[in-house]
C-alpha positions in Angstrom: -66.6 94.0 169.5 -64.8 91.3 170.4 -65.4 88.5 173.4 -63.8 90.7 175.9 -66.1 93.6 174.8 -63.7 95.7 173.6 -63.9 97.4 170.2 -61.8 96.3 167.2 -59.4 99.1 166.5 -59.7 100.6 163.4 -56.4 99.6 160.6 -54.0 101.9 160.2 -53.7 103.7 156.9 -51.0 103.7 154.8 -50.3 107.2 155.7 -47.0 109.2 156.7 -47.1 111.7 158.9 -44.3 114.4 158.5 -43.6 116.8 161.1 -41.0 119.3 161.4 -40.1 120.4 164.8 -37.7 122.3 167.2 -38.7 123.1 171.3 -42.2 121.7 170.7 -42.5 119.7 173.8 -45.9 121.7 175.3 -47.2 120.3 172.4 -46.3 117.5 170.1 -46.9 114.7 172.5 -51.1 115.3 172.0 -50.1 116.0 168.3 -48.1 112.2 168.1 -50.6 110.4 169.9 -53.6 111.6 167.6 -51.6 110.6 164.5 -51.0 107.0 165.9 -54.5 106.4 165.3 -54.5 106.6 161.8 -50.9 106.5 160.2 -49.1 103.4 159.9 -45.7 105.8 160.0 -44.5 108.8 161.3 -41.3 111.0 160.7 -40.3 113.8 163.0 -37.5 116.2 161.4 -36.2 117.6 164.4 -33.3 120.6 164.2 -31.7 119.8 167.5 -34.6 120.8 170.4 -33.4 120.9 174.1 -36.2 121.2 176.0 -37.5 117.7 175.7 -39.0 117.2 172.3 -36.5 114.5 171.4 -37.5 112.5 174.4 -41.1 112.5 173.7 -40.4 111.3 170.0 -38.6 108.4 171.3 -40.8 107.9 174.2 -43.9 107.5 171.0 -42.0 104.8 169.2 -41.9 107.3 166.2 -39.2 107.6 163.1 -36.8 110.3 164.9 -34.6 112.4 162.7 -31.9 115.0 163.5 -32.0 117.5 160.4 -30.1 120.8 160.1 -33.2 123.5 159.8 -32.8 124.5 156.0 -36.2 126.2 155.9 -39.9 125.2 155.6 -40.2 123.7 152.1 -36.7 122.1 152.1 -37.2 120.5 155.3 -40.7 119.2 154.8 -39.7 117.8 151.5 -37.0 115.9 153.1 -39.2 114.2 155.1 -41.5 113.6 152.5 -38.6 111.9 150.7 -37.5 110.0 153.5 -41.4 108.7 154.0 -42.3 104.8 152.8 -45.5 105.6 151.8 -46.4 107.9 148.8 -49.3 109.0 150.5 -48.6 112.1 152.9 -50.0 113.7 155.8 -48.3 117.1 156.5 -48.4 118.3 159.9 -47.5 120.5 162.1 -46.0 120.1 165.7 -48.7 122.2 167.5 -51.6 120.4 165.6 -54.4 118.0 166.8 -56.7 115.4 164.8 -60.0 116.0 166.1 -62.1 112.5 166.3 -64.3 113.2 163.4 -61.0 114.3 161.6 -59.9 110.8 162.9 -62.8 109.1 162.0 -62.7 110.6 158.5 -58.7 109.8 157.6 -59.3 106.1 159.1 -62.2 105.8 156.6 -60.2 107.5 153.9 -59.4 105.4 150.4 -57.3 108.4 148.7 -57.3 108.4 144.9 -55.0 109.2 142.5 -55.3 112.7 141.1 -56.7 114.4 144.0 -55.5 116.2 147.2 -57.1 116.4 150.6 -57.8 119.4 152.9 -58.0 120.0 156.2 -60.1 122.4 158.3 -57.6 124.1 160.5 -59.4 125.7 163.9 -56.9 127.9 166.0 -57.2 128.4 169.8 -55.9 131.9 171.0 -54.8 131.6 174.7 -57.2 129.1 175.5 -60.0 130.2 173.2 -60.9 128.5 170.1 -61.4 131.7 167.6 -64.2 131.1 164.7 -64.1 134.9 163.2 -61.0 137.4 162.4 -60.3 135.5 159.3 -59.2 132.4 161.1 -61.9 130.6 160.4 -62.9 128.3 158.3 -59.2 128.0 156.9 -58.8 125.0 155.3 -55.3 123.4 155.0 -54.2 121.0 151.8 -52.3 118.3 154.1 -52.6 115.0 152.7 -51.3 114.1 148.8 -49.6 111.5 147.1 -45.7 112.7 147.2 -45.0 111.7 143.5 -47.1 114.4 142.5 -47.3 117.2 145.2 -44.0 119.1 146.5 -43.6 122.2 149.0 -41.8 125.3 147.3 -41.4 128.7 148.4 -39.2 130.3 151.0 -39.8 132.2 154.2 -42.9 131.9 156.1 -45.2 131.4 152.8 -44.5 127.6 152.3 -47.2 126.2 149.7 -47.7 122.9 148.0 -47.4 122.7 144.0 -50.6 121.0 143.1 -50.5 120.1 139.4 -53.3 121.6 137.4 -56.4 119.5 136.7 -56.1 118.1 140.1 -59.6 117.8 142.2 -59.3 119.3 146.1 -61.7 117.1 148.5 -62.4 118.6 152.3 -62.6 116.1 155.1 -64.8 116.4 157.8 -63.5 117.3 161.1 -61.3 119.9 162.8 -57.4 120.1 162.8 -56.9 121.2 166.3 -54.6 124.5 166.2 -52.9 124.6 169.5 -50.5 127.6 168.2 -50.5 130.5 170.8 -50.4 129.5 174.7 -50.1 132.8 176.0 -50.2 137.0 174.7 -45.9 136.9 174.7 -45.8 134.1 172.5 -48.2 135.4 170.0 -46.3 138.5 169.9 -43.0 137.1 169.6 -44.3 135.0 166.5 -46.2 138.0 164.8 -43.1 139.8 165.1 -40.8 136.8 163.5 -43.5 136.2 160.7 -43.4 140.2 160.1 -39.4 139.9 159.7 -39.7 137.1 157.6 -41.7 138.4 155.2 -40.4 141.4 155.2 -36.6 139.6 154.5 -39.1 137.5 151.4 -40.3 141.1 150.0 -36.7 142.6 150.3 -35.1 139.4 148.3 -37.8 139.8 145.3 -36.6 143.5 145.0 -39.8 144.8 146.8 -39.9 148.2 148.5 -42.2 149.8 151.0 -44.5 153.0 150.0 -46.5 155.5 151.8 -49.8 153.9 151.5 -48.2 150.2 152.8 -46.8 152.0 155.7 -49.5 154.0 157.1 -52.8 152.8 155.3 -52.1 149.0 154.7 -52.0 148.8 158.8 -54.8 150.4 159.0 -57.3 148.7 156.4 -55.6 145.4 158.1 -57.2 146.0 161.5 -60.6 147.1 159.7 -60.8 144.1 157.5 -60.2 141.6 160.9 -62.1 143.6 163.4 -65.2 144.7 160.9 -65.4 142.8 157.9 -64.0 139.4 159.3 -66.7 139.9 162.5 -63.3 140.0 164.8 -65.9 142.2 167.2 -67.5 138.7 168.1 -64.8 137.4 169.7 -64.7 139.8 172.5 -61.3 141.0 174.0 -59.5 138.5 172.0 -60.6 139.7 168.7 -59.8 143.1 169.8 -56.4 141.8 170.4 -56.2 140.0 167.3 -57.2 143.0 165.3 -54.9 145.5 166.7 -51.8 143.3 166.2 -52.7 142.0 162.9 -52.5 146.0 162.0 -49.0 145.8 164.1 -47.5 143.4 162.3 -48.4 145.2 158.9 -46.9 147.9 160.0 -43.7 146.3 161.3 -43.2 144.2 157.8 -42.8 147.6 156.4 -40.8 148.9 158.3 -38.3 146.3 158.3 -38.6 146.2 154.7 -37.6 149.9 154.9 -34.9 149.3 157.2 -33.6 146.7 154.8 -33.1 148.8 151.8 -31.6 151.9 154.1 -29.1 149.3 155.1 -28.2 148.2 151.5 -27.8 151.7 150.5 -25.0 151.6 153.4 
């Protein structure tokens, strides 16, 4: 505590937070405010938002880069390449570091040969979801860019980590404000279903009877029963039904893509 009674602020860590954004004005301000307690550099790659996202980033004083959308992996890797630090904290615009996670990062001395995962907790229309297979959800997010790169296209981007690297888990929650209402959730499900179908189509995969009819039923059973979605009440029922719908839609779209190709 200083002479004025203020607690000294933690020194910022030599981490660069990299965020990709497009029309995320509802969530990005809280995301940036939390990151400014940890990282000495924040880069936002914005794909030409028109909802106020750009203005929020400018007010926050972060490094703002206009970037054409090239897919999740390629766009994120471009951001990593712009960082002044080798240690990159990859965060989505609708994620906020909890106080406990902030403290974990402030006190962290990252080591070569290691990567660090954060425990994401998702908010569904105002309720935190601890079941349905949504939690715990460990996401590898802090890494040395010289060793680790994003890979994959469409909706399934992943980090390529060298063999032999150790993954460590940090205390605290990565708060995920992903779905603001039921319509928003449905739109995202349909988007993911289409992207997933396109990915399978590109890889030469086709939809069979089991995938079209039995996979959706099993997804509901897995989400609602095996992953204890019933403990979440109404929200668990909705999530379980919509998970099944997403699986069904994915394979319907995949079948349509093959039908269009045959012409």
